[in-house]
Steps between C-alpha positions, in 0.01 A plus 500: 500500500710813455390531140136466608553777752653720233214423263242593762684822571495574129124455500456730796732756337279509187191551714658776709645671193157492334341649811751784501448563129125496559523760774719722282264453203191589703675804642600604149143457374356706783754779459471515122119481502472771763735725307318476168154497659563867584573595138197550276512436126450775245180351357345467844327174420411265784633149518154366425472717191841395371419134553174550312686655208741208484228238521283672240796529263516118502127461458451391861194709583353195672753523784365703789716720720412512870634693796605299806636578843854460625834624380670340200230233490463550126447185295329354196232240571507276193217278620252789504673724242531786747789739552506599865692810598569638848350840577828690464560342159142510380453870578860616502654703221861449603776329307485208742123462458524499123787252503324251726170529314670452163689198635179332623334575169794322344395180679153530350659531156713193568186306586316615190793424270562156649847579630624152592692582824190680631281201417746261663514710815121500529492122474767473773315715753300223679795257508739771614265598783479137611877464491553812709244387756631145530875574516542544874243238607689245291834604652360463853337169406827375357688590817237352733447173311854472364362459151729622222219453250307792655789731418494399135124530481543852633774563246273395214214716620723795580663460161176629352521807724856557385402458135221752559749754629737438209224530240382818672822679406450513122128570552575810713789617283288467187205689654734787593651496150155519342410790727812699414467432126139619496571811704792585272332434166176668598677814612318479829806608700806713464848346499556598864165359605572177317832473680310523828263224391794276416649559845174416675445182299867401523490524880182293511660232280774445757241379754412214264867412459535490879192278532643258243832485689318440828307209347824359357665519842213314667507234229876447544458476877217250466698275266811513716300428814346195332839372392624507858215282628 
């Protein structure tokens, strides 16, 4: 019983630690993005224009670039082959805008080149969404009906969500790497500007690490809770 209590505490500790890391990561992203969003690049290109240059250099003229609302809502829609950039990134000429736009263009390049982690992540999206939605209903159902099996069903489903978070890490790191390599080789930015891009993308990467840790903590808690039933 004591060991079970310790195990449960360990699970809660992972979750709490992940939440703290997540808060720190989000604060870091906001601060870093705000800092470099006030510094314009020497070329003065907008994020949309930079993304277009990257896509065209890979022969991806078929991928459209659209402006969307919100802040840091930038993403690549692989189903419709559309790169969607928030207004500040789409129109912005700052180091932050260029970095984010180049990163998202990197995802389009991953898709076009058949980058396996990207393809796996796309296949996991529907299952991961189901696992995230069903986690807490299954926990409550297990408690109410005293059915250990519900916990393990939840663990299996949520395992897909955890795998999604884990696979997301190399996908995001690779997209940032592609962005930096292109900006460096093309001479699109100075050394100082490129350093700023690396800081922006590095801060953003930490949010994905925190999300993966949070998913791991929830998985550990779910398994330990089921074992105690």
